[in-house]
C-alpha positions in Angstrom: -17.9 -0.2 -2.0 -15.8 -3.1 -3.3 -15.0 -6.2 -1.3 -11.5 -7.2 -0.5 -11.0 -10.8 -1.6 -7.3 -11.5 -1.6 -5.7 -9.8 1.3 -4.2 -6.3 1.4 -4.1 -5.2 -2.3 -4.4 -2.2 -4.4 -2.6 0.1 -2.0 -1.3 3.2 -3.9 0.9 5.9 -2.5 -0.5 9.4 -2.6 0.8 12.7 -3.9 0.8 15.2 -1.1 -0.4 17.9 -3.5 -3.6 15.8 -3.9 -4.0 15.6 -0.2 -3.7 19.3 0.1 -6.2 19.9 -2.6 -8.7 17.5 -0.9 -8.3 19.5 2.3 -8.5 22.9 0.6 -11.1 25.6 0.6 -12.4 25.4 -3.0 -15.4 23.0 -2.8 -15.1 21.7 -6.4 -11.4 21.1 -6.2 -11.8 19.5 -2.8 -14.5 17.1 -4.1 -12.5 16.0 -7.1 -9.3 15.4 -5.1 -11.3 13.6 -2.4 -12.8 11.2 -5.0 -9.3 10.4 -6.3 -8.0 9.8 -2.8 -10.9 7.5 -2.0 -10.3 5.5 -5.1 -6.7 5.0 -4.1 -7.3 4.2 -0.4 -10.7 2.5 0.0 -9.6 -1.0 -1.0 -6.5 -0.8 1.2 -8.5 0.5 4.2 -11.1 -2.2 3.6 -8.5 -4.9 3.5 -6.8 -3.5 6.6 -10.1 -3.8 8.6 -10.9 -7.3 7.2 -7.5 -9.0 7.2 -5.7 -7.2 9.9 -8.4 -6.2 12.3 -10.7 -9.2 11.6 -14.0 -7.5 10.9 -16.3 -9.2 8.4 -16.6 -7.5 5.0 -20.0 -6.0 5.6 -19.0 -4.6 9.0 -15.8 -3.1 7.4 -18.0 -1.4 4.8 -20.2 0.1 7.4 -17.3 1.4 9.4 -15.6 2.9 6.4 -18.7 4.6 5.2 -19.2 6.1 8.7 -15.6 7.1 8.9 -15.8 8.9 5.5 -19.0 10.7 6.5 -17.8 11.7 10.0 -14.2 12.4 9.5 -13.6 13.3 5.9 -16.8 15.2 5.2 -18.3 16.6 8.4 -15.1 17.2 10.4 -12.7 18.1 7.5 -10.1 15.6 8.4 -8.0 16.3 5.3 -7.8 20.0 6.2 -5.6 18.9 9.1 -3.3 16.9 6.9 0.0 18.6 6.4 3.2 17.3 4.8 5.3 18.1 7.8 3.3 15.7 10.0 4.7 12.7 8.2 3.4 10.1 5.8 -0.2 10.5 4.7 -0.9 6.8 4.9 0.1 6.8 8.6 -2.1 9.8 9.2 -5.1 8.2 7.6 -4.9 4.8 9.2 -4.4 6.4 12.6 -7.5 8.4 12.1 -9.4 5.3 11.0 -8.2 3.4 14.1 -9.4 6.1 16.4 -12.8 6.3 14.7 -13.4 2.6 14.9 -12.4 2.5 18.6 -14.8 5.3 19.2 -17.6 3.6 17.4 -17.1 0.3 19.2 -17.2 2.1 22.5 -20.3 4.0 21.6 -22.1 0.9 20.5 -21.2 -1.0 23.7 -22.2 1.9 25.8 -25.6 2.0 24.1 -26.1 -1.7 24.6 -25.3 -1.4 28.3 -27.5 1.6 28.9 -25.0 4.4 28.6 -21.9 5.3 30.6 -18.2 4.8 29.9 -17.1 1.4 28.8 -13.9 -0.3 27.8 -13.6 -1.8 24.3 -14.0 -5.5 24.9 -12.5 -6.5 21.5 -8.9 -7.0 20.6 -9.0 -3.9 18.3 -8.3 -1.4 21.0 -5.1 -2.9 22.2 -3.9 -3.9 18.7 -4.5 -0.5 17.2 -1.5 1.2 18.8 0.7 -1.9 19.0 0.7 -2.6 15.3 1.8 0.7 13.7 3.4 -1.0 10.7 0.5 -3.1 9.4 -0.8 -0.5 7.0 2.7 0.3 5.8 3.2 -3.4 5.0 0.1 -3.2 2.6 1.7 -0.1 1.0 5.1 -1.7 0.6 3.7 -4.9 -1.0 1.5 -3.0 -3.4 4.3 -0.7 -4.4 6.5 -3.7 -5.2 3.6 -5.3 -7.1 3.2 -2.1 -9.1 6.9 -2.0 -9.9 6.8 -5.6 -11.1 3.8 -5.0 -13.3 5.3 -1.9 -14.8 8.7 -3.6 -15.4 6.9 -6.5 -17.2 5.0 -4.1 -19.4 8.2 -2.2 -20.2 10.1 -5.4 -21.1 7.2 -6.6 -23.3 7.0 -3.2 -25.0 10.7 -2.9 -25.7 11.4 -6.5 -26.9 13.3 -7.4 -23.7 11.4 -10.5 -22.8 14.7 -12.2 -22.1 15.4 -9.7 -19.3 11.9 -10.3 -17.8 12.1 -14.1 -18.0 15.4 -14.2 -16.2 14.3 -11.7 -13.6 11.0 -13.5 -13.1 12.7 -16.9 -12.7 15.4 -15.6 -10.3 13.7 -12.9 -8.4 9.9 -12.4 -8.9 8.9 -16.0 -8.6 10.9 -16.8 -5.5 10.0 -13.5 -3.8 6.3 -13.4 -4.5 5.4 -17.1 -5.0 8.0 -18.9 -2.9 9.4 -20.8 -5.8 13.1 -21.9 -5.8 15.2 -19.7 -8.0 16.4 -21.5 -11.1 20.1 -22.2 -11.2 22.1 -20.6 -14.0 22.6 -23.8 -15.9 18.8 -24.3 -15.8 18.3 -20.8 -17.1 20.7 -21.5 -20.0 18.8 -24.6 -21.0 15.3 -23.2 -20.6 15.9 -19.9 -22.4 18.4 -21.2 -25.0 21.2 -18.9 -23.8 24.8 -19.1 -24.7 26.3 -19.4 -21.2 25.6 -18.9 -17.5 27.5 -15.6 -17.9 24.8 -14.4 -20.3 22.1 -15.3 -17.8 24.0 -13.4 -15.1 24.3 -10.3 -17.3 20.6 -10.4 -18.1 19.8 -10.7 -14.4 22.0 -7.6 -13.6 20.1 -5.7 -16.4 16.8 -6.8 -14.9 17.7 -5.7 -11.4 18.8 -2.3 -12.6 15.6 -1.9 -14.6 13.5 -2.9 -11.6 15.3 -0.4 -9.3 14.8 2.3 -12.0 11.1 1.5 -12.3 10.6 1.4 -8.5 12.4 4.8 -8.1 10.1 6.2 -10.9 7.0 5.1 -9.0 8.2 6.7 -5.8 9.2 9.9 -7.7 5.6 10.3 -8.8 4.8 11.3 -5.2 8.2 12.2 -3.9 10.0 14.1 -6.6 13.0 15.0 -4.5 15.9 12.6 -4.9 16.8 12.6 -1.2 13.2 11.7 -0.3 13.1 9.0 -2.9 16.2 7.5 -1.3 14.6 7.8 2.1 11.4 6.1 0.9 13.4 3.2 -0.6 15.1 2.8 2.8 11.7 2.9 4.5 10.3 0.3 2.0 13.2 -2.1 2.8 12.7 -1.6 6.6 9.0 -2.2 6.4 9.4 -5.4 4.4 12.2 -6.6 6.8 9.9 -6.1 9.8 7.0 -7.8 7.9 
C-alpha cells in the first residue's frame, strides 16, 4: 500500500453506482468495483490516519489492511451502503473510525489481561468531534483536480493567456499563499493592451474554472440540483477548514 508523503491528497469522489456494484451480489462485478473504490480511497484514508489521527505510516497501513479485510470483505460493509444514507465518503470514514477504535480497545484489553477498557489515546474523543476532516481532504482534492483539468484545457485550446492570468490572480494566492498580481503588473508581465483586457481574461478564467468544477461533480452527481448542492457543500467545507 502506498505511503502518504504530502498530507491529504489524491482524494477522489465516488460514483454511487460504483458503490452499489461493489456491494452487489455478483462476485466478479463486486470485486472489480471494489478494486476501483480502493484505488480511489486508499491514499485518502491513509493520509487521514497519518496526518489527522497521528498514526505512523506503518501503523496506518496495518489498520487499513485490517479494516479492508474485516469490514469490506468479511462483513460486507458496502452491501449496507445506500445512496439515501448520505455521502459515501462520510459513510466510509465513519466505518473506519469505528473499526480503529475497536482495534485499539481490543489491543489494550489484551495487554491488560482482558476485560473492558477505555481507549487511552486521543483518537476516541477526536473521532466524533471532527466530522469534517475527511470532507476537507475531499474538497481540497476536488479543487486540485479542477485546477489541473482547467490547465490542461487551456493548454490544449491555445488559451494560455487565460490560464496565466487565472493562475496569477487566483490559483497562486489560493494554493500557494502568493500575493495576487495587480492588474498593471499583469499588463506588463503578459504584454497585454490594458488592465481591462486582464480583467476580461480573468472573468473568462473564472467561468471556465466553474464549468470544469461542475463537470467534475457531474461525473458522480449528474442531477443539476445535486451539483448545486455539492458546490454549496464544497464552499461550506472549505470555509470551516
